[in-house]
C-alpha positions in Angstrom: -79.8 100.0 200.8 -79.3 99.4 205.3 -77.2 102.1 205.7 -74.1 102.2 208.7 -74.1 103.9 211.6 -72.5 105.5 214.0 -72.3 106.7 217.9 -71.8 110.7 219.3 -69.5 108.8 221.4 -67.6 106.5 218.6 -66.8 109.6 216.2 -65.5 111.3 219.5 -63.4 108.6 221.0 -61.8 108.0 216.7 -60.0 112.3 217.1 -59.6 111.3 220.6 -57.4 108.8 219.2 -56.5 111.0 215.5 -55.4 113.8 217.9 -52.8 111.6 219.9 -51.8 110.0 216.7 -50.5 114.1 215.3 -47.9 113.5 218.9 -46.9 109.9 218.4 -46.0 110.5 214.4 -47.2 106.9 214.1 -48.7 106.3 210.3 -47.1 109.7 209.6 -45.7 109.0 206.0 -44.7 112.4 205.0 -42.3 114.6 206.6 -42.7 118.4 206.2 -39.8 120.5 207.0 -39.9 124.3 208.3 -37.3 126.1 209.7 -37.2 124.7 213.3 -38.7 121.7 213.1 -40.2 119.0 211.0 -43.4 118.0 210.9 -45.0 114.7 210.4 -48.3 113.7 209.0 -50.6 110.3 207.1 -50.3 110.6 203.0 -48.2 109.6 200.8 -44.4 109.4 201.7 -42.6 112.4 201.1 -40.9 114.9 202.4 -42.0 118.8 201.4 -39.9 121.8 202.6 -41.8 124.7 204.2 -38.8 126.8 205.1 -40.7 130.3 203.7 -43.4 130.0 206.1 -43.6 130.5 209.3 -43.4 127.3 211.7 -45.8 128.3 214.1 -48.0 128.7 211.2 -47.2 125.5 209.9 -47.9 123.5 212.7 -51.8 124.8 213.4 -52.5 123.9 209.9 -50.9 120.9 210.7 -52.3 120.0 214.2 -55.9 120.2 211.9 -54.6 117.6 210.2 -55.7 115.9 213.0 -59.0 117.4 214.8 -56.5 119.3 216.7 -57.0 122.9 218.0 -53.8 125.4 217.7 -52.2 127.8 220.1 -53.5 131.7 219.3 -50.8 132.5 222.5 -48.0 131.4 220.2 -45.3 132.3 218.8 -45.1 134.9 221.7 -43.7 137.6 220.1 -46.8 137.8 217.9 -50.0 138.7 219.2 -53.1 136.2 218.6 -55.0 138.7 216.1 -52.3 138.4 213.7 -51.3 134.8 214.5 -54.8 134.3 213.9 -54.6 136.0 210.6 -51.2 134.4 209.7 -53.3 131.2 209.9 -56.3 132.0 207.4 -54.3 133.0 204.8 -51.9 129.8 205.0 -55.0 127.8 204.8 -56.6 129.6 201.9 -53.2 129.2 200.6 -53.4 125.3 200.8 -57.4 124.9 200.4 -57.5 123.7 204.0 -61.5 124.8 204.7 -62.2 123.6 208.0 -59.2 125.4 208.9 -60.6 128.4 206.9 -63.8 128.5 208.9 -62.3 127.9 212.4 -59.8 130.8 212.4 -62.6 133.2 210.6 -64.6 132.1 214.2 -61.2 133.1 216.3 -60.8 136.5 214.7 -64.9 137.7 214.9 -64.2 136.6 218.0 -61.0 138.7 219.1 -61.6 141.8 216.6 -64.7 142.4 219.3 -61.9 142.2 222.5 -59.9 143.8 220.7 -60.6 146.4 218.0 -59.4 149.2 220.4 -56.0 148.2 219.6 -52.4 148.5 217.6 -53.0 144.8 217.4 -56.5 144.7 215.7 -54.9 148.1 213.4 -52.1 145.7 212.0 -54.5 142.5 212.2 -56.7 144.9 209.8 -53.8 145.5 207.3 -52.5 141.7 207.2 -55.5 140.6 206.4 -56.2 142.6 203.5 -52.4 142.7 201.7 -52.2 138.5 202.8 -55.8 137.7 200.4 -57.1 137.6 197.8 -59.8 140.4 197.1 -62.5 138.5 196.1 -62.4 136.3 199.7 -65.2 138.4 201.7 -63.8 135.8 205.5 -61.5 138.6 207.2 -62.5 141.4 205.4 -66.0 141.7 206.4 -65.6 140.6 209.7 -62.2 143.9 209.6 -65.5 146.7 208.0 -68.0 145.3 210.4 -66.2 146.1 213.8 -64.8 149.2 211.7 -68.1 150.2 211.4 -69.7 149.2 214.3 -66.9 151.5 216.5 -66.6 154.2 213.8 -66.3 157.0 216.3 -64.3 156.0 218.2 -61.4 154.2 216.0 -61.4 158.2 214.2 -59.8 159.1 217.6 -56.8 157.0 216.3 -54.1 157.8 214.5 -53.3 154.7 213.8 -56.5 154.0 212.1 -56.7 157.3 209.5 -53.3 155.6 208.6 -54.5 151.8 208.3 -57.9 153.3 206.2 -54.5 155.5 204.0 -52.2 152.5 203.1 -55.0 149.5 203.0 -55.9 149.1 199.9 -60.2 148.9 199.7 -60.7 148.9 203.4 -62.0 152.8 203.0 -64.2 152.0 199.8 -65.6 148.9 201.5 -66.6 150.9 204.9 -68.0 153.7 202.8 -70.0 150.7 200.5 -71.3 149.2 203.9 -72.1 152.6 205.6 -74.6 152.9 202.8 -75.6 149.6 203.3 -74.1 148.4 199.3 -72.2 145.8 200.8 -73.9 142.2 200.5 -75.3 140.9 204.3 -72.2 138.8 205.3 -70.4 142.5 206.1 -73.4 143.2 207.9 -72.2 143.8 211.7 -75.6 142.0 212.2 -74.0 138.9 210.8 -70.8 139.6 212.0 -72.8 139.8 215.4 -74.3 136.3 214.5 -71.1 134.7 213.6 -69.6 135.8 216.8 -72.4 134.0 218.8 -72.3 130.6 216.5 -68.8 130.6 217.8 -69.3 131.1 221.8 -72.2 127.9 220.9 -68.5 125.8 219.4 -66.0 126.5 222.6 
């Protein structure tokens, strides 16, 4: 049986054209209503209300259907770290696995750059409280960053509050310090993922 081959150039043109469809609405037969806009995508003809979700988060998910990246600086009143955690959460909720991967890789990079900020503490709490306990995607990144920078973070009052009020975080930090968490939570694994994220940009 002869397999049909597709050139990289042809695939790139297809992905680029798919991204164009997001802006035009051509071939869209599903309309998703958020609090401030109507987003169209290609599914069975239907109208779907998502007004309980942040419209910028929904938009990020819809963009991923077309092979487009989302803007981590949207909305302006939400820090990039927190926005990225919310994208991960909605991707988990609606089982958009490739968006979860994208959100995790972006979170790794941002967490390493902004670990010594209030934004990281807020995003860490959000990561632990909006994802299932068994989903280690963002939790392992948070724990690895906390472990790597534990001396500096202990001097921040906000970090002490984070550990006290975030269910499971203190336990995870202790387990990692004794190497009882899976290898995926190790600092070395975090750095490897970060390097992979750099290669993809």
